[in-house]
N, C-alpha and C positions, 0 to 999 in steps of 0.2 A: 693612354692608348694600350699599354700593357695590361692594365686592369680590365679594359673592355675586351681585349682578345682572350684573356683568361676566362672571363665570364661566358663568352660565346663558346669557348672550348668546353667549359663545364656543362652548358646546356646541350651541346652536341653529344657529349659523353652520356648525359642522363637519358637523352632520347634513344641512344644506341642500347643502353642498358634495358630501357623499357621494351624496346623491340625484341631484344634477346630474351627477356623474361617471359613475355606473353606472346602467344601465337596469334595470328590474325583472327582466328575464330574466337579466342578468348577476349580479344579487344572488342570485337563486335558484341559479344555477350555483355561485356562491361558497359558498352554504350546503351544497349537495350535496357540494362538494369538501371542506368542513370535516368533514362527517359521514363521508366516506370516510377522511379522515386519522385521525379519532377511532377508527374501527373498526380501522384499521391499527395504531394504537398499542396498542389493547386486545389484538389478536391477537399482537402482538410480545411484550407482557408475559406473555401466556398461554403462548406457544410457547417462551419462554426455557428452560423445563424440558421436555426431550423426553419424559419419562415422562407429563407431563400430556397431551401430544398423543396418546400411545399410549392413555391412558385415555379420551380423547374419542373416538378412532376405535373403541375396543372398545365403548363405550357405544352409539355409532351402529350398529355391527354387531349388537349384541344386540337393539336396538330393531327393526331391520329384520328380523332373524330371527323375532322374536316376531310382528310384523305379517304377514309373508309365510310363516308356518309351513306353511299348507296346500300351498304351491308349492315350498318348499325342502326339506321333509322327505321321506325315501325311502319311508315307509310312513304316510301320513296317517291311515289307518283305525285304526292302533294307538293313536291318542290317545283313542279312545272305548272303549265296551264291546266289546272284542275278545279272543279267546282262540285260541291255536294251540299246544296242548301238544306237538305234534310238534316244534316248534322252541323249546321252553322251555329256559332256562338255557344257551343257546349262548354260548360265550366270544367276545370281540371277534375279528372277522375281516373278510374282504372283503365278505361279504354283509351282515353286521351290524357296523358299525364299532365300536360300543360294546357289542355283545352284545345278548342278549335277557333279559327278566326271568323270573320264575317261572311265568308263564302264556304265554310266547312273544311278548311285545310288544317291539318295537324300542326300546331305551333311548335312542338318539339322538333319535328322533322325539319321545318323551315328554319329554325334557329341553327341546327347543326349544319344545314346547307349554307346558311348565311355566314357561318364562320369562315367559309372558303373565301368570300370576297373581302372580308375584313383582314384576315391574315395575309392574303395575297397583296392587298394594298400596302400593309405595313412592310412587307419584305421588298416589293418592287420599288416603292418610293425610296427606301433607304439605299437600295442598289443603284438607283438613278442619281441620288443627291450626294452620297458620301464621296465617291471618287472625285468629281469636279470640285466639291467644297474643300476637300483635303488638299488637292493639288494647288488650287488657287491660294489657299492659306499658306502653304509651304512657299510658293513663289513670292507672295507678298512679304512673308517674314524673312526670307533669305535676302531679298532685295530691299530690305527695310530702309526707308528714307529716300528711295528713288521714285521715279515716275511710275514704275511698275507697281510699287506699293500703293501709291496714291490712286491710280486708276482702279485697281482691284478693290481696295478697301472702301473707296468712296462709292463705288457701285454696290458693294455689300451694304453700306450704310443706307443707301436709298431703299433697297429691298427691306431692310430691317425697320425703316421708319414707317412703313405701311403695316397696319395691323394684319397679322397672318391670315385670319379667317376672312377678312375683307378682300385681301388679295386673291385668295383661293376662290372665293365666290365670284369675283370679277372675271377671273380667267375662265372658270368653269361655265359661266353664263354665256360666253361667246362661242363655246364649243358645243358639239353635239353631246347631250347628256348620256354618258355611259361610264363604265368602270375605268377604262383606260384613260379617257380624258380627265376623269376625276383624279387619277393618279398623277397625270401631268400637271394639273392645277396645284395639287399639294406639293409636288416636287419643286415647282418654281418658287414656292415660298419657303422651302426648307433648307436649301443648300447654303444660304448665308450663315446659318448658325454654325455649320461645320467649318466654313471659311474663317469665321471670327474665332472659333475655339482653337483651330490649328495655327492661326496667325499669331496669337499670343504665345503659344508654345514655341513656334519657330523663331520668333524674335529672341526669346530667352536662349534657345539652342544655338542661335547664330554666333554667339560670343563664347561658346564652350571650346575647350582646348582641342577636342577631337575634330571639330569642324575646321579650326585654324590649322591643325596639323595636316588635314586632308588638302586644304588649299595650298599649303607650303610645299607639299609633295607633288603638286601639279594635277590633282584629281579634277576631273571635269565637273561642271556644275550639276549635271544630271546625277552623277555618282554621289556627290555631296548631299543633294536634296533627297534622293530616293533610297540611298544605301546608308547614309549616316544620320540624317535628320528624321526621315519618315518612321523608322522603327521605334524611335523615342517618343512618338506621338500616338502610337497605336493604343496604348492602355486607356487614355481618356476618351479616344474616339470610340473604341469598342464599348466602353461603359455607357457613353451617351447613346450609342445605337441601341443597346438593349433596353434603355428606358424610353427612347423615342418611338419605338414600335407602338407603345400604348398611346402616345400623343397623336401619332399618325392615324391610328384607328379612330380616335375621337374626332379629329378633323374630317376624316373620310365619312364617318357616320353623320356628321353635321351636313356635309354636302348631299349625302343621300337623303337625309331627312327633308331637305328643301327641293328634292327632285333633280339634283345635278349629278347623280352617280348612277348606280345600278338601277335599271328600269324593270318594272313588272313585266312578266310574272316571275322573273328570276328573284329568288329570295335574298334579302339583305336585312341586317338588323335595323339599320336606319329607316328603311322603307316600312318595316313591320311596325315600328314605333309611330311613324307618321300616319299610317293607315289606321292604327288602333286608337290614336288619341281622340278621335271623334266619338268613340264609344265609351269613354270614361264618364262616370265612374261605374256604370252598370257592368260592362264587360271588362273589368280591370285586368284580367289575365292576358288579354291581347297585347297590352302595352308592358305589363310588369315583367314578364319572363324575357322578352327580347332586351329590355333595359338591364335586367340582372345579368344577362349573358355578356353585355358590353362591360359591365362592372367587373365581372369575373375575369374577362380577358385582360382588361387594363391592370387589375390588381395582380394577376399572375405575372405579367411581364415586368411590372414594377418591382415585385419581390425578387424575381430572378435577376433583374438589373442591379438591385442592391447587393446581391451576392457576388455578381461579377465585379462590381466596383470594389467591394472589400477584398476579393481575391487578387485583383490586379494592383490595388493599392498596397497590399502586403508584399506582393512580388517586387514592386518598384521600390518599396521602402527597405 
């Protein structure tokens, strides 16, 4: 007891010395410097792989193109209900860098506008699926071995047993074909992956000393789950999110390809590929450039996701 009291007295003395040595303004400056150093370390870990930096730059460029599409595209009117049969099926050249489609619309313009629906689907789907997936995984992991665990994880297994694309097609086919219903269809098939990921992490965290200590001190269940366990699952979740954007875009493009997503005349990459496939191989550019755009988007997010994974893995290690 005497040793513990002397230790507490020593900590209090050290705190008083620190307060007397630095002014509040100096302490705030030290905190800002510490945050700058942390950001510098994170950037160093991320930028060790040059391809991750390339992916990050590509993602930023794609987002900026999608946002400022009306100002960076050569023919903004071609993104809507526009026809110009006099310039239909023109191959790539100086006037139309990616050529024109079967009714005379500039393909480059429609690709840039089509990025909007692809990126929007990737972001909205993850916003819809990550919170419920993470919460359900945490609940099942914390109550491991109880009926709550059984109900949540058996429901998750049912969704995982159905092939994802088949499930998305089945849901989308009974809804009105548009972008938002396509997002809903993809969301219904995506949340179980996050529930399964967080469940495995939560089961391991359930037996850690800091969780046991929180329970012993009388902390509420919500505090333990969301303040103690949740922060320790964020690194894998954020890594998976950065990589899943590309997969969501792939599934969304598949739905659009079969007519269950964005509807004409609104441009989308999947629709452009579906419409141009009938003109192969003569008018190859109608299909090639939208397909390359999807490849670039997927590659950019995958490269950026690799960098985020390395950065967070180094941080946790």
